FISE-762726 format. One line per field, with one value per residue (C-alpha): residue number from 0; residue in one letter; z, y negated, x negated. Coordinates in Angstrom, 3 decimals. Each point is the difference from the previous one (the first is absolute). Layout:
BEGIN
miba	c(NUM,...)
kevo	c(A,...)
pz	c(Z,...)
py	c(Y,...)
px	c(X,...)
//
This chain:
BEGIN
miba	c(0,1,2,3,4,5,6,7,8,9,10,11,12,13,14,15,16,17,18,19,20,21,22,23,24,25,26,27,28,29,30,31,32,33,34,35,36,37,38,39,40,41,42,43,44,45,46,47,48,49,50,51,52,53,54,55,56,57,58,59,60,61,62,63,64,65,66,67,68,69,70,71,72,73,74,75,76,77,78,79,80,81,82,83,84,85,86,87,88,89,90,91,92,93,94,95,96,97,98,99,100,101,102,103,104,105,106,107,108,109,110,111,112,113,114,115,116,117,118,119,120,121,122,123,124,125,126,127,128,129,130,131,132,133,134,135,136,137,138,139,140,141,142,143,144,145,146,147,148,149,150,151,152,153,154,155,156,157,158,159,160,161,162,163,164,165,166,167,168,169,170,171,172,173,174,175,176,177,178,179,180,181,182,183,184,185,186,187,188,189,190,191,192,193,194,195,196,197,198,199,200,201,202,203,204,205,206,207,208,209,210,211,212,213,214,215,216,217,218,219,220,221,222,223,224,225,226,227,228,229,230,231,232,233,234,235,236,237,238,239,240,241,242,243,244,245,246,247,248,249,250,251,252,253,254,255,256,257,258,259,260,261,262,263,264,265,266,267,268,269,270,271,272,273,274,275,276,277,278,279,280,281,282,283,284,285,286,287,288,289,290,291,292,293,294,295,296,297,298,299,300,301,302,303,304,305,306,307,308,309,310,311,312,313,314,315,316,317,318,319,320,321,322,323,324,325,326,327,328,329,330,331,332,333,334,335,336,337,338,339,340,341,342,343,344,345,346,347,348,349,350,351,352,353,354,355,356,357,358,359,360,361,362,363,364,365,366,367,368,369,370,371,372,373,374,375,376,377,378,379,380,381,382,383,384,385,386,387,388,389,390,391,392,393,394,395,396,397,398,399)
kevo	c(M,S,E,K,A,L,Q,G,I,K,V,L,D,F,T,S,V,L,S,G,P,Y,C,S,M,M,L,G,N,M,G,A,E,I,Y,K,I,E,K,P,Q,G,D,D,S,R,T,F,G,P,H,V,N,G,E,S,A,Y,F,L,S,I,N,R,G,K,K,S,I,V,C,D,T,S,T,D,N,G,K,E,L,F,K,R,L,V,A,K,V,D,V,L,V,E,N,L,K,P,G,A,M,E,R,M,G,L,G,Y,D,T,L,K,E,I,N,P,R,L,I,Y,V,A,V,S,G,F,G,H,T,G,P,Y,S,P,R,A,S,Y,D,M,I,V,Q,G,M,G,G,I,I,S,L,T,G,T,P,G,G,E,P,V,R,V,G,S,S,I,G,D,I,A,A,G,M,F,A,A,F,G,A,V,S,A,L,Y,Q,R,A,V,T,G,K,G,Q,K,V,D,V,A,M,L,D,S,Q,V,A,I,L,E,N,A,V,A,K,Y,A,A,T,G,A,V,A,G,P,L,G,M,R,H,P,S,I,T,P,F,E,G,Y,K,T,K,D,G,H,V,I,V,A,C,G,N,N,R,L,F,Q,S,F,C,E,A,I,G,L,P,E,L,P,E,D,E,R,F,K,T,N,P,L,R,N,E,N,V,E,I,L,S,P,L,I,T,E,K,M,L,G,R,T,T,A,Q,W,M,E,I,L,G,E,K,N,V,P,C,G,P,I,N,T,I,D,K,L,F,Q,D,P,Q,I,A,A,R,N,M,L,V,E,V,Q,Q,P,G,I,G,K,V,K,V,A,G,N,P,V,K,M,S,L,V,D,S,A,D,E,L,P,P,G,I,A,P,Q,L,G,G,N,T,R,D,V,M,T,G,L,L,G,Y,S,E,E,E,A,A,Q,Y,V,Q,S,Y,E,G,K,R)
pz	c(31.533,-2.204,-1.582,1.560,-1.745,0.793,-0.352,-1.300,1.179,2.268,2.614,1.973,3.319,1.448,2.656,3.698,2.528,-1.801,-3.026,-2.314,1.379,-0.380,-3.668,-0.665,2.037,-2.345,-3.023,1.613,0.656,-3.751,-0.793,-0.243,1.464,2.729,0.892,3.283,0.574,3.695,1.821,2.138,3.051,-1.886,-0.749,3.014,0.094,1.107,3.423,0.022,2.161,0.544,0.307,0.300,1.041,-1.028,-3.489,-1.104,-1.027,-1.384,-2.381,-1.042,-0.851,-2.598,-1.299,-0.488,-3.140,-0.603,-0.293,2.334,-1.273,2.242,-2.005,1.673,-2.600,1.981,-1.262,-3.504,0.082,1.056,-2.786,-2.541,1.210,-0.105,-3.578,-1.153,1.526,-1.739,-3.321,0.603,1.309,-1.492,2.916,2.754,3.001,2.466,2.819,1.008,0.330,-3.398,-0.863,2.081,-2.969,-1.995,2.859,-0.095,-3.759,-0.494,-1.229,-2.882,-2.579,0.872,0.209,-3.259,-1.794,1.470,-0.810,-2.411,0.524,3.776,1.721,2.886,2.690,2.624,3.070,2.324,2.401,-2.334,-3.401,-2.089,-0.869,1.955,3.030,2.531,-2.029,2.213,3.213,1.832,0.779,1.760,-0.225,2.646,-1.411,-3.399,1.620,1.704,-2.897,-2.515,1.918,0.826,3.751,-0.162,-1.249,2.532,3.455,1.529,-0.400,2.511,1.087,-0.176,-3.355,-0.518,-2.099,-2.359,1.744,-2.686,-1.673,-2.929,-0.877,-0.747,-1.367,-2.453,-1.380,-0.332,-1.901,-2.380,-0.515,-0.945,-2.393,-1.486,-0.422,-1.813,-2.202,-0.915,-0.771,-2.392,-1.672,-0.303,-1.753,-2.585,-0.325,1.170,2.327,3.775,2.112,3.464,2.106,2.765,2.770,3.042,3.231,0.296,-3.562,0.772,3.004,-2.060,-2.665,2.455,1.643,-2.242,1.203,2.007,-3.093,-2.076,2.775,0.439,-3.736,-0.637,3.052,1.961,3.037,2.032,0.917,3.544,2.051,0.056,2.111,-1.765,-2.274,-3.752,-1.089,-2.863,0.352,2.712,1.692,-0.431,3.427,3.010,2.426,3.583,0.721,3.236,0.029,-2.530,-3.334,-3.477,-3.023,-2.399,-3.506,-1.909,-3.264,-1.602,0.784,-0.587,2.614,2.413,-0.335,0.551,3.036,1.535,-0.494,1.616,3.145,0.383,-1.255,-3.379,0.149,-0.193,-3.809,-0.410,2.503,-1.913,1.918,-1.157,-3.511,-1.821,0.869,0.012,2.411,2.207,0.069,0.923,2.797,1.186,3.559,0.130,-1.846,1.791,3.518,-1.395,-1.514,3.030,2.330,-2.038,-0.445,3.749,0.409,-1.500,-0.100,-2.879,-1.058,-0.009,-2.152,-2.390,-0.562,-0.320,-2.324,-2.014,-0.764,-1.452,-1.976,1.828,-0.172,3.552,2.088,3.531,1.232,0.338,2.359,-1.591,1.732,-1.710,-3.421,0.871,0.459,-2.927,-2.669,-2.802,0.849,0.023,-3.296,-1.718,1.408,1.648,3.073,-1.097,2.277,-0.709,1.648,0.876,1.420,3.508,0.378,-1.064,-1.403,-0.364,-2.011,-2.397,-2.174,-3.349,-3.465,-0.585,-3.801,-1.290,-3.632,-1.890,-1.578,3.408,2.300,3.451,1.543,-1.950,0.854,2.397,-0.853,0.993,2.688,3.302,1.209,-0.613,2.583,-0.243,-2.941,-0.359,-3.805,-0.571,-1.087,-2.219,-1.807,-0.488,-1.475,-1.733,-1.415,-0.201,-0.898,2.977,0.865,3.226,1.394,-0.873,1.584,3.160,0.323,-0.452,2.662,2.397,-0.573,1.438,2.673,2.511,-0.446,1.347)
py	c(35.250,-2.816,0.219,-2.152,-1.920,2.519,3.165,2.803,-1.564,2.268,-1.529,1.778,-1.841,0.731,-2.706,-0.430,-2.446,-3.121,-1.748,3.026,1.522,-3.403,-0.042,3.481,-0.821,-2.915,2.250,2.587,-2.617,-0.632,3.681,1.529,3.490,-0.204,2.932,-0.917,1.733,0.511,1.518,3.068,-2.263,-2.342,-3.722,-1.916,-2.024,3.106,-0.733,-3.658,-1.043,-0.443,3.709,1.629,3.646,0.173,-1.379,-3.297,-2.632,-1.980,2.842,0.330,-3.690,0.185,3.572,0.680,1.987,1.236,3.623,1.136,2.289,1.041,-0.112,0.299,-1.533,1.067,3.556,1.437,1.158,-3.456,-1.695,2.399,-0.722,-3.732,0.136,2.037,-2.619,-2.793,1.706,-0.194,-3.552,-3.481,-1.967,0.771,-2.355,0.270,-2.288,1.485,-1.928,-0.592,2.927,2.562,1.469,0.263,1.835,2.578,0.363,-1.623,-3.489,-1.729,0.993,3.658,-0.177,-1.910,2.967,2.191,-2.503,-2.805,-1.666,-0.193,-3.350,0.092,-2.566,-0.613,-2.086,-0.888,-2.683,-1.850,1.632,2.155,-2.800,-2.682,0.005,0.884,2.932,2.800,-1.444,1.500,-2.322,-0.303,-2.434,-2.461,-0.125,-1.232,-2.318,-1.647,0.101,-1.035,-3.173,0.568,0.244,-3.454,-1.358,1.794,-1.278,-3.447,-2.888,0.320,3.465,3.343,1.868,2.047,3.143,0.035,2.140,2.665,1.774,-2.374,1.017,3.538,-0.891,-2.672,2.421,2.713,-2.367,-1.115,3.636,0.912,-2.955,1.149,3.550,-1.153,-2.373,2.820,2.308,-2.599,-0.406,3.765,0.057,-2.390,1.399,3.590,-0.532,0.375,-2.201,-0.770,-2.688,-1.420,-1.918,-1.431,-0.994,-3.053,-1.106,0.356,-2.299,-2.678,0.321,-0.926,-2.997,-2.354,-3.622,0.483,0.870,-2.788,-2.521,0.790,0.249,-3.369,-2.008,1.912,0.020,3.228,1.067,1.123,1.247,-2.244,2.044,-0.022,-2.952,0.198,-1.428,-2.128,-0.450,-2.027,0.629,3.706,1.591,1.541,-2.412,0.719,0.054,0.231,3.798,0.920,-1.227,-0.874,0.055,-2.841,-0.203,-3.255,0.500,-3.299,-3.485,0.987,2.749,-2.335,-2.496,2.672,1.280,-3.467,-0.637,3.338,-0.692,-3.616,-1.795,-1.348,-2.921,2.142,0.484,-3.809,-0.363,-0.956,2.667,2.832,-0.948,2.666,3.419,-1.165,-2.794,2.428,2.304,-2.927,-1.047,3.417,-0.681,-2.918,1.702,3.360,-1.366,-2.072,3.117,2.195,-2.453,0.412,3.765,0.582,-1.264,3.064,3.774,1.915,1.309,-3.510,-1.329,2.920,-0.945,-3.742,0.347,2.689,-2.386,-2.416,2.791,-0.641,3.107,1.280,3.135,1.302,1.862,3.514,2.552,3.457,1.156,-2.833,1.440,3.127,-2.167,-2.384,0.290,-1.117,2.721,2.528,-1.246,0.429,3.517,-1.152,2.210,3.430,2.855,3.378,3.385,1.325,3.526,-0.170,-3.650,-0.259,-3.186,-2.825,-3.202,-0.793,-3.019,0.011,-0.788,-3.771,0.448,0.178,1.059,-0.209,3.457,1.660,0.530,-1.497,3.447,1.280,-2.780,2.090,3.344,2.985,2.342,-0.270,-0.524,3.364,2.430,0.495,2.331,0.650,-0.073,1.719,3.410,-1.363,-2.418,2.644,2.541,-2.355,-2.799,1.611,3.622,1.727,3.406,0.454,2.056,-2.645,-2.728,2.045,0.718,-3.673,-1.121,2.621,-1.247,-3.466,0.723,0.891,-3.398,-2.017)
px	c(142.576,-1.305,-3.435,-2.691,-2.758,-2.771,2.096,-2.227,-3.274,-2.041,-2.318,-2.707,-0.275,-3.442,0.276,0.560,1.437,1.292,-1.542,0.083,3.212,1.685,-1.013,1.380,3.137,0.693,-0.456,2.272,2.666,0.045,0.529,-3.487,-0.524,-2.632,-2.253,-1.678,-3.330,-0.802,-2.938,0.863,0.369,2.327,0.034,-1.334,3.224,1.903,-1.530,1.124,2.926,2.780,0.722,3.413,-0.029,-3.644,0.648,-1.558,2.532,-2.946,-0.927,3.630,0.249,-2.809,0.324,3.697,0.776,-3.561,-1.111,-2.797,-2.742,-2.866,-3.208,-3.399,-2.303,-3.071,0.611,-0.262,3.622,1.101,-1.975,1.484,3.527,-0.695,-1.283,2.979,2.281,-1.917,0.629,3.767,0.470,0.099,-1.454,-2.499,-0.168,-2.902,-1.153,-3.329,-3.260,-1.624,-2.231,1.894,1.859,-3.223,-1.722,2.804,-0.384,3.416,-0.899,1.723,-2.627,0.605,3.778,0.494,-1.598,2.733,2.760,-0.970,3.395,-0.468,0.588,-2.505,0.888,-2.684,0.843,-2.873,-1.103,-2.353,0.370,-2.317,-2.439,-1.830,-2.329,2.712,1.337,-1.450,1.456,2.974,2.882,3.330,2.869,-1.139,-3.517,1.187,2.547,-2.965,-2.450,2.658,0.808,3.652,-0.627,-1.607,3.346,2.212,0.961,0.233,-2.465,-2.822,1.105,-1.762,-0.049,3.179,0.409,2.987,2.597,0.373,-2.911,-0.131,-3.556,1.158,3.420,-1.173,-2.603,2.649,2.287,-2.760,-0.962,3.570,0.085,-3.310,1.323,3.136,-2.020,-2.386,2.925,1.379,-3.403,-0.265,3.363,-1.482,-3.540,0.335,-2.953,-0.280,-2.249,-1.308,1.703,-2.228,1.810,-1.785,1.709,-2.263,0.814,3.689,-0.286,-1.757,2.698,2.777,-1.698,1.978,-0.216,-3.189,-2.060,1.541,-0.593,-3.687,-0.669,1.653,-1.060,-2.625,2.290,0.024,3.534,0.723,2.955,3.069,2.382,3.356,-0.753,-0.588,-3.366,1.328,3.784,1.790,2.381,-0.623,-0.378,1.678,1.658,1.026,3.716,1.952,-0.403,-2.663,-1.321,1.253,-2.272,0.788,-1.469,0.435,-1.845,1.034,1.341,3.633,-0.188,-1.770,2.813,2.663,-1.880,-0.321,3.717,0.842,-2.044,1.154,-3.116,1.200,-2.454,-3.145,-0.088,-0.191,-2.831,-3.163,-1.934,2.268,1.188,-2.024,-1.349,-3.652,0.973,1.906,-3.026,-2.214,2.349,1.155,-1.178,2.444,2.864,0.071,0.731,2.903,1.534,-0.700,1.751,3.178,-0.310,-0.265,3.553,1.713,-0.345,-1.511,3.431,1.457,-2.837,0.335,3.637,-0.648,-2.986,1.747,2.850,-2.548,-1.749,-3.258,-2.248,-0.302,-0.172,-0.486,-3.071,1.350,-1.422,-0.126,3.188,1.886,-0.903,1.961,3.100,-0.460,2.745,-2.331,-2.517,2.846,1.470,-3.370,-0.627,-3.208,0.433,1.115,1.013,-1.597,0.331,-3.479,-0.403,-1.409,0.949,3.627,1.479,-2.501,-0.128,-2.833,-0.733,1.748,-1.322,-0.187,-0.061,3.565,0.492,3.279,-0.371,-0.346,2.979,-0.519,0.523,-3.014,-2.446,-2.088,-1.614,2.131,-1.173,-1.779,-3.544,-1.702,-1.221,-3.759,-0.627,3.697,-0.146,-3.347,1.319,2.759,-2.308,-2.682,2.391,2.429,-2.171,-3.429,0.723,-1.622,1.424,1.958,-2.860,-2.609,2.102,0.559,-3.733,-0.836,2.486,-1.329,-3.554,0.674,2.613,-2.681,-1.674,2.934)
//
């Protein structure tokens, strides 16, 4: 087995559902050892479908390779266990409301005294500063407040949520980036620190063109369906049996595209000679292109446009991903054997590193059973006696 980038790094995952678990999953994919703290009833996502034989495939998809430790931080024994874990790890990730850790006596100022080198990563809806900080939040709330819902859908239509939980996932990705950055800084300075990531901030950070457009012109961006706000042609066009997305990012590609679809005169048309002109006249240009695209199937256009090296692609339904040779070649859907479920495919690691064999890209192991690693971690990592560990496990089993 090849060594991964974060081999030897220990992470205490005191999170639930998605934003925090996604962060620790990313760190685990890169080789970190993840100790997942769960309440006696377990992470709420264990109840999320789809279920197979009573086991949550959703939980599996975010928590594969982690170790589950039941720790009831409302009790003195639980707080003691938590603090002993903090002393042994490099990174703590939590996604509670700001102030909750402090009320338990487990805030950053307390924990950094136990472990001055600790990287404390806090993921929350609105961050640990500002007027909204105390508020609770969920994915769709920050999608709305962060503006991305206002950009999604068709012109004149109802607001549309982004199909995946991008409010949670973007925050989890920024949190993982913050953790790795802090680990690097610690390697230089020897000091730990707190990393504060807000879901709302993360949504603003990915707004891209919409922020630039308003800042530069005062124009408020809105939904455009499948059209790009500043590049034309750069959208999905109807075909005889579906759609093809075409992306012409410069004049050369536009010319190649027009030749491929049988409209070689368009690049010389004064209305379409440059990208700004094409943007200005998109309502004239798009119907001309669509009329041609409707004459062939998606597969036929993929072949024709591919021969001209025009960037293009179909709109795949999820089942198509499971059949796509590129997805397979990049190990982006990986089959695992999960007790209680059997063989199931989960998303792979999109970060490929030359020092890591492709077979080792995902963390080894399975999604943990609730508390399945409590005894071993207590006796092996923390130095509890077998009797102490057994008594602790017995103390919370009745609370499930």
